C-alpha positions as CSV (number, residue, x, y, z in Angstrom):
1,M,-54.4,-77.9,34.9
2,P,-55.7,-74.4,34.1
3,I,-59.2,-73.9,35.3
4,R,-60.5,-72.8,31.9
5,L,-59.2,-76.0,30.3
6,K,-60.8,-78.1,33.1
7,K,-64.1,-76.4,32.6
8,L,-64.0,-76.9,28.9
9,I,-63.2,-80.6,29.4
10,G,-66.0,-80.9,31.9
11,T,-68.5,-79.2,29.6
12,V,-67.6,-81.5,26.7
13,L,-67.9,-84.5,29.0
14,L,-71.3,-83.5,30.3
15,V,-72.7,-82.9,26.8
16,A,-71.3,-86.1,25.5
17,L,-72.7,-88.0,28.6
18,V,-76.2,-86.6,28.0
19,I,-76.2,-87.4,24.2
20,V,-74.8,-91.0,24.6
21,Y,-77.0,-91.7,27.6
22,A,-80.1,-90.5,25.7
23,V,-79.3,-92.6,22.7
24,V,-78.6,-95.7,24.8
25,A,-81.8,-95.3,26.9
26,T,-83.8,-94.9,23.7
27,I,-82.3,-98.0,22.1
28,V,-83.0,-100.0,25.2
29,A,-86.5,-98.8,25.4
30,V,-87.3,-99.5,21.7
31,A,-85.6,-103.0,21.9
32,Q,-87.0,-104.2,25.2
33,L,-90.2,-102.3,25.9
34,S,-92.1,-102.6,22.6
35,Q,-94.7,-105.0,24.1
36,S,-94.9,-103.5,27.5
37,G,-97.7,-101.4,28.9
38,P,-97.7,-97.7,29.7
39,L,-96.9,-98.1,33.4
40,V,-93.7,-100.0,32.5
41,H,-92.7,-97.2,30.1
42,L,-93.4,-94.6,32.7
43,L,-91.3,-96.4,35.3
44,F,-88.4,-97.0,32.8
45,F,-88.2,-93.5,31.6
46,L,-88.6,-92.1,35.1
47,F,-85.7,-94.3,36.3
48,S,-83.5,-93.8,33.3
49,G,-84.3,-90.1,33.3
50,L,-82.9,-89.8,36.8
51,L,-80.0,-92.2,36.5
52,W,-77.8,-90.0,34.3
53,V,-77.5,-87.6,37.3
54,L,-75.0,-90.0,39.0
55,P,-72.2,-89.8,36.5
56,A,-72.9,-86.1,35.9
57,M,-72.4,-85.5,39.6
58,G,-69.0,-87.1,39.4
59,I,-68.0,-84.9,36.6
60,I,-69.3,-81.8,38.4
61,K,-67.5,-82.8,41.6
62,W,-64.3,-83.1,39.6
63,L,-64.9,-79.6,38.2
64,I,-65.2,-77.9,41.6
65,I,-62.2,-79.6,43.3
66,E,-59.6,-77.0,44.0
67,P,-56.2,-77.7,42.4
68,R,-53.4,-78.7,44.8
69,P,-51.0,-75.9,45.6
70,K,-47.6,-76.2,44.0
71,S,-44.8,-76.9,46.5
């Protein structure tokens, strides 16, 4: 796969991940945390704000892997 195409795919995946993750985290927060106190909100948004990094790291790791040499 050409490196430019790989970087384009990775960029689109990262942007889509952030958008989808933010929407899902907001929906969960609105549906489940409406009656909770501020400490629960802080902990939820702290945890969910850091959790998106795990799938993003997988995408970035895929981006930096060198292509196999052609035999």
